[in-house]
C-alpha positions as CSV (number, residue, x, y, z in Angstrom):
1,I,114.3,48.0,79.4
2,W,115.1,50.8,81.9
3,R,112.4,53.3,82.6
4,I,113.0,56.4,84.7
5,K,110.2,58.7,85.9
6,S,110.8,62.1,87.6
7,G,108.8,65.2,88.4
8,V,111.8,67.4,87.8
9,P,114.4,67.6,85.0
10,M,117.2,65.0,85.5
11,L,120.4,64.0,83.7
12,I,120.8,60.3,83.4
13,P,124.2,59.8,81.7
14,F,125.0,56.2,80.7
15,M,128.5,55.1,79.6
16,L,130.3,51.8,79.1
17,T,133.7,51.7,80.8
18,D,135.9,49.4,82.9
19,D,136.5,49.7,86.6
20,I,139.8,51.5,86.2
21,A,138.4,54.2,83.9
22,L,135.4,54.6,86.1
23,A,137.5,55.1,89.2
24,H,139.6,57.7,87.3
25,Y,136.5,59.5,86.2
26,E,135.0,59.6,89.7
27,G,138.3,60.7,91.2
28,A,138.6,63.6,88.7
29,N,135.0,64.5,89.2
30,S,135.4,64.5,93.0
31,T,138.5,66.7,92.7
32,R,136.5,69.2,90.6
33,V,133.7,69.2,93.1
34,G,136.1,69.7,95.9
35,I,137.8,72.7,94.2
36,Y,134.4,74.3,93.4
37,I,133.1,73.8,97.0
38,G,136.4,75.2,98.3
39,I,136.2,78.3,96.2
40,M,132.6,79.0,97.1
41,S,133.1,78.3,100.8
42,G,136.2,80.5,100.9
43,M,134.3,83.4,99.3
44,A,131.3,82.9,101.6
45,F,133.3,82.8,104.8
46,Y,135.6,85.7,103.8
47,N,132.6,88.0,103.1
48,L,130.9,86.7,106.3
49,F,133.9,88.0,108.3
50,L,133.7,91.3,106.4
51,F,130.0,91.5,107.3
52,L,130.8,91.0,111.0
53,A,133.4,93.8,110.8
54,I,131.5,96.3,108.6
55,R,127.9,95.4,109.3
56,D,126.7,96.2,105.8
57,R,123.7,94.1,104.8
58,A,125.0,93.7,101.3
59,Y,127.7,91.3,102.6
60,L,125.1,89.2,104.4
61,Y,122.9,89.0,101.2
62,Y,126.0,88.0,99.3
63,V,126.8,85.2,101.8
64,F,123.3,83.7,101.6
65,F,123.2,84.1,97.8
66,I,126.5,82.3,97.4
67,A,125.7,79.6,100.0
68,F,122.3,78.7,98.5
69,G,123.8,79.0,95.0
70,S,126.4,76.5,95.9
71,L,123.8,74.1,97.1
72,V,122.0,74.5,93.8
73,Q,125.1,73.4,91.9
74,A,125.6,70.6,94.4
75,A,122.1,69.4,93.8
76,L,122.5,69.6,90.0
77,L,125.8,67.7,90.2
78,G,124.1,65.0,92.3
79,V,126.4,65.7,95.3
80,L,123.5,66.1,97.7
81,D,122.0,62.8,96.6
82,K,125.0,60.9,97.8
83,F,124.4,62.0,101.4
84,T,120.7,61.1,101.4
85,P,120.3,58.4,98.7
86,E,117.1,57.0,100.2
87,A,115.3,60.4,100.7
88,V,113.9,60.5,97.1
89,A,111.3,63.2,97.9
90,F,113.9,65.4,99.6
91,N,116.4,65.0,96.9
92,R,113.8,65.9,94.3
93,M,113.1,69.2,95.9
94,N,116.7,70.1,96.6
95,G,117.3,72.0,93.4
96,N,114.0,73.9,93.4
97,L,114.3,74.8,97.1
98,T,117.9,76.0,97.0
99,S,117.3,77.9,93.7
100,S,114.3,79.8,95.1
101,L,116.2,80.8,98.3
102,A,119.3,81.7,96.3
103,I,117.3,84.0,93.9
104,C,115.5,85.7,96.8
105,F,118.9,86.7,98.4
106,G,120.3,87.5,94.9
107,I,117.5,90.0,94.3
108,L,118.1,91.6,97.7
109,F,121.8,91.8,96.9
110,S,121.2,93.3,93.5
111,M,118.9,95.9,94.8
112,R,121.5,96.9,97.4
113,M,124.4,97.0,95.0
114,L,122.6,98.8,92.1
115,E,120.9,101.2,94.5
116,V,117.5,100.6,93.0
117,Q,115.8,102.7,95.7
118,H,117.4,105.8,94.1
119,L,116.4,104.9,90.6
120,S,112.7,104.1,90.5
121,P,110.1,103.3,93.2
122,L,108.2,101.3,90.6
123,L,111.3,99.2,89.8
124,Q,111.9,98.6,93.5
125,R,108.3,97.4,93.9
126,V,108.7,95.1,90.9
127,L,111.8,93.5,92.4
128,K,110.1,93.1,95.8
129,G,107.3,91.4,94.0
130,F,109.7,88.9,92.5
131,I,111.0,88.3,96.1
132,V,107.5,87.4,97.1
133,F,107.1,85.2,94.0
134,F,110.3,83.2,94.7
135,A,109.3,82.9,98.4
136,L,106.1,81.3,97.2
137,C,108.2,79.0,95.0
138,T,110.2,78.1,98.1
139,A,107.0,77.1,99.8
140,G,105.9,75.2,96.8
141,S,109.2,73.3,96.7
142,I,108.8,72.3,100.4
143,L,105.2,71.1,99.7
144,N,106.6,69.2,96.7
145,I,104.2,70.7,94.2
146,T,104.5,69.1,90.8
147,N,106.3,71.0,88.0
148,I,107.2,73.9,90.4
149,H,110.4,74.2,88.4
150,I,108.5,75.6,85.4
151,P,107.3,78.9,87.0
152,L,110.6,79.0,88.9
153,T,112.6,78.8,85.7
154,V,110.5,81.4,83.9
155,G,110.6,83.8,86.9
156,V,114.4,83.5,87.0
157,G,114.7,84.3,83.3
158,V,112.5,87.4,83.5
159,M,114.1,88.6,86.7
160,S,117.6,88.1,85.3
161,L,116.7,90.3,82.2
162,I,115.4,93.1,84.5
163,V,118.5,93.0,86.7
164,W,120.8,92.8,83.7
165,G,119.1,95.9,82.2
166,V,119.4,97.9,85.5
167,A,123.1,96.9,85.7
168,I,123.7,98.2,82.2
169,Y,121.9,101.5,83.1
170,R,124.0,101.9,86.2
171,V,127.2,101.2,84.3
172,K,126.2,104.0,81.8
173,Q,125.8,106.3,84.8
174,G,129.5,105.6,85.7
175,S,129.0,103.2,88.7
176,V,132.2,101.2,89.3
177,P,130.5,98.5,91.5
178,A,127.9,98.1,88.7
179,R,130.7,97.2,86.2
180,Y,131.8,94.2,88.2
181,F,128.2,93.3,88.9
182,L,127.3,93.4,85.2
183,T,130.3,91.2,84.3
184,A,129.3,88.7,87.0
185,W,125.7,88.7,86.1
186,T,126.4,88.2,82.4
187,V,128.7,85.2,83.0
188,W,126.2,83.7,85.4
189,T,123.4,84.2,82.8
190,V,125.4,82.4,80.1
191,G,126.1,79.5,82.5
192,A,122.4,79.3,83.4
193,V,121.4,79.3,79.7
194,I,123.9,76.4,79.0
195,A,122.6,74.5,82.0
196,S,118.9,75.0,81.0
197,S,119.7,73.9,77.4
198,L,121.5,70.8,78.7
199,Y,118.6,69.8,80.8
200,A,116.2,70.5,77.9
201,G,118.2,68.2,75.7
202,A,119.3,71.0,73.3
203,L,123.0,70.5,74.1
204,P,125.0,67.3,74.4
205,Y,126.2,66.0,77.8
206,N,129.9,66.5,78.3
207,D,132.2,68.0,80.9
208,L,132.0,71.5,79.3
209,T,128.2,71.7,79.3
210,L,128.0,69.9,82.7
211,W,130.5,72.3,84.4
212,A,129.5,75.5,82.6
213,S,127.0,76.4,85.4
214,P,129.3,75.7,88.4
215,I,132.2,77.6,86.7
216,S,129.9,80.5,85.9
217,S,128.7,80.6,89.6
218,A,132.3,80.6,90.8
219,V,133.1,83.6,88.4
220,L,129.9,85.2,89.7
221,A,131.0,84.9,93.3
222,T,134.5,86.3,92.5
223,F,133.3,89.4,90.6
224,L,130.4,90.1,93.0
225,S,133.1,90.2,95.8
226,F,135.0,92.7,93.6
227,S,131.7,94.7,93.3
228,L,131.3,94.6,97.1
229,A,134.8,95.9,97.6
230,A,134.2,98.7,95.1
231,H,130.9,99.5,96.8
232,I,132.6,99.8,100.2
233,N,135.4,101.9,98.8
234,L,132.9,104.2,97.2
235,M,131.0,104.5,100.5
236,R,134.2,105.3,102.4
237,K,135.1,107.9,99.7
238,Q,131.7,109.5,100.1
239,Q,131.9,109.5,103.9
240,H,135.4,111.1,103.6
241,E,134.1,113.8,101.2
242,S,131.1,114.4,103.5
243,A,133.5,114.9,106.4
244,L,135.6,117.3,104.4
245,A,132.6,119.2,103.3
246,A,131.4,119.5,106.9
247,Q,134.8,120.7,108.0
248,R,134.8,123.3,105.2
249,A,131.3,124.4,106.1
250,H,132.4,124.8,109.7
251,A,135.5,126.7,108.8
252,E,133.4,129.0,106.5
253,S,130.9,129.5,109.3
254,Q,133.6,130.5,111.7
255,A,135.2,132.9,109.1
256,K,131.8,134.4,108.5
257,G,131.2,134.9,112.2
258,Q,134.6,136.5,112.7
259,F,134.1,138.8,109.7
260,L,130.7,139.9,110.9
261,A,132.0,140.5,114.4
262,Q,134.9,142.6,113.1
263,M,132.8,144.6,110.8
264,S,130.2,145.2,113.5
265,H,132.9,146.5,115.8
266,E,134.1,148.8,113.0
267,I,130.6,150.1,112.4
268,R,129.8,150.5,116.1
269,T,132.6,153.0,116.8
270,P,131.3,155.7,114.4
271,M,127.7,154.9,115.4
272,N,128.5,155.6,119.0
273,G,130.0,158.9,117.9
274,V,126.7,159.8,116.0
275,L,124.6,159.0,119.1
276,G,127.0,161.0,121.3
277,M,126.8,164.1,119.1
278,A,123.0,163.7,119.1
279,D,123.0,163.7,122.9
280,L,125.2,166.8,122.9
281,L,122.9,168.5,120.3
282,R,119.9,167.7,122.6
283,Q,121.5,170.0,125.3
284,T,121.3,173.0,123.0
285,S,118.3,175.3,122.4
286,L,115.9,173.5,119.9
287,D,112.4,174.2,118.8
288,S,109.8,171.5,119.0
289,Q,110.2,170.4,115.3
290,Q,114.0,170.2,115.7
291,Q,113.5,168.3,118.9
292,Q,111.3,165.8,117.1
293,Y,113.9,165.4,114.3
294,L,116.6,164.9,116.8
295,D,114.6,162.2,118.6
296,I,114.1,160.4,115.3
297,I,117.9,160.6,114.6
298,S,118.6,159.3,118.1
299,N,116.1,156.5,118.0
300,S,117.2,155.5,114.5
301,G,120.8,155.4,115.6
302,K,119.9,153.3,118.6
303,A,117.9,150.9,116.3
304,L,120.9,150.7,114.0
305,L,123.1,150.0,117.0
306,T,120.7,147.3,118.1
307,I,121.1,145.7,114.6
308,I,124.8,145.8,115.0
309,N,124.5,144.1,118.3
310,D,122.3,141.5,116.6
311,I,125.0,140.8,114.1
312,L,127.4,140.3,116.9
313,D,124.9,137.9,118.5
314,F,125.0,135.9,115.3
315,S,128.4,134.4,116.3
316,K,127.0,133.7,119.7
317,I,124.1,131.8,118.2
318,A,126.4,129.8,116.0
319,A,128.4,128.9,119.1
320,G,125.3,128.1,121.1
321,K,126.0,130.9,123.6
322,M,123.1,133.1,123.0
323,E,121.5,134.4,126.2
324,I,118.2,136.4,126.8
325,D,118.6,139.4,129.2
326,N,116.2,140.0,132.0
327,T,116.4,143.7,132.9
328,P,113.8,146.2,134.1
329,M,112.5,148.4,131.2
330,D,109.9,151.0,130.3
331,L,107.6,149.1,127.9
332,E,105.5,152.1,127.1
333,K,108.5,154.2,126.1
334,L,110.1,151.4,124.2
335,I,106.9,151.0,122.1
336,A,106.6,154.8,121.6
337,D,110.2,155.0,120.4
338,S,109.7,152.2,118.0
339,V,106.6,153.9,116.6
340,Q,108.3,157.2,116.3
341,L,111.1,155.6,114.3
342,F,108.6,154.9,111.5
343,S,106.5,158.1,111.9
344,L,108.4,160.2,109.4
345,P,108.5,157.7,106.5
346,A,104.9,156.8,107.3
347,A,103.9,160.5,107.1
348,Q,105.7,160.8,103.7
349,K,103.4,158.1,102.5
350,R,100.4,159.8,104.1
351,I,100.0,157.0,106.6
352,Y,99.1,157.8,110.2
353,V,100.9,155.7,112.8
354,R,100.2,155.9,116.5
355,A,100.5,153.6,119.6
356,N,97.3,153.0,121.7
357,W,98.2,152.0,125.2
358,D,95.9,150.0,127.3
359,E,96.0,151.1,131.0
360,R,95.7,147.5,132.1
361,V,99.1,146.7,130.6
362,P,102.0,147.5,133.0
363,A,104.3,150.2,131.9
364,S,107.4,148.7,133.5
365,I,108.3,145.0,132.9
366,V,111.3,142.8,133.2
367,G,112.6,141.3,129.9
368,D,115.0,141.8,127.1
369,P,114.5,145.3,125.6
370,T,116.7,144.6,122.6
371,R,114.8,141.5,121.5
372,I,111.4,143.2,122.1
373,R,112.5,146.3,120.1
374,Q,113.7,144.0,117.3
375,I,110.3,142.2,117.2
376,L,108.4,145.5,117.2
377,T,110.7,146.9,114.4
378,N,110.1,143.8,112.3
379,L,106.3,144.0,112.8
380,L,106.2,147.7,111.9
């Protein structure tokens, strides 16, 4: 009577065969294991080189996900037991430990590829909670807690359904990387269901059910690599479009500046003519009321000319060449002229406007009269 006791699910296949058939079976099995490890190692190292070149964290998450996922399959196939046949406790925790680590990096990779941070903060917190849960499962595997595989399996099932749903949603939004991701995740889920059913005794033990999980993980690695390539191409396309948009915005800004400068020059010429005629009119005989009206016309024209100069300064501001003048000016007169500019429209509204001058304020200062007049005009 043979009795086998284990704290984790195990497959104990028995068969009656001769030495030649056994050697043929082990040789074929070793070939399949070698091909599988070669595929997974190649995908991992290829994307590791891409990470070193591109420095995108998604590639690093992919590498760890595939590496630990390969160790999971190696543990399930009994490959790791051959290297440490005497370390019973270590071999017993191999599957749980590598599974927990693989899922942690799988969630990080999924969040990066599906851009969960742009979908829902709540969903992001839920997936981060799963990362904490599987990290605790990792610790439980190291401490060799009994039946740790049960919460681990349930957690993997719930997390897979959530990620699968998010992938479907992103595919409906038109995400190309999500299409490859959904294909990979679906195939991997099918393989995981077959493996779980096999260990639960719901499916018979044969080459198809035994290798369904490793084959699905190889398909997973391949299509996730395609998803990464689509993700990088999309990022490069977005960066290219952003650069083109910036160039267009810069060109539009330059064209706007040139248009404003040209129009300002066109307006300045007749405005100077108006101010010149006002100065000539001032030299004629005028009564006090006419003199007041002429002062308003002159001050208004000067204010308009200042606005025109401000428009010209817009191009200087855009070019970073704006400068503040420091020239002597009569502050009292500048304030009086600014107030007089609004005296007539204020009088029409029955509003009395006057400037009160404090004798302690110096009448003459050094500054930029154009900017001060602009500030006063805006305040009034």
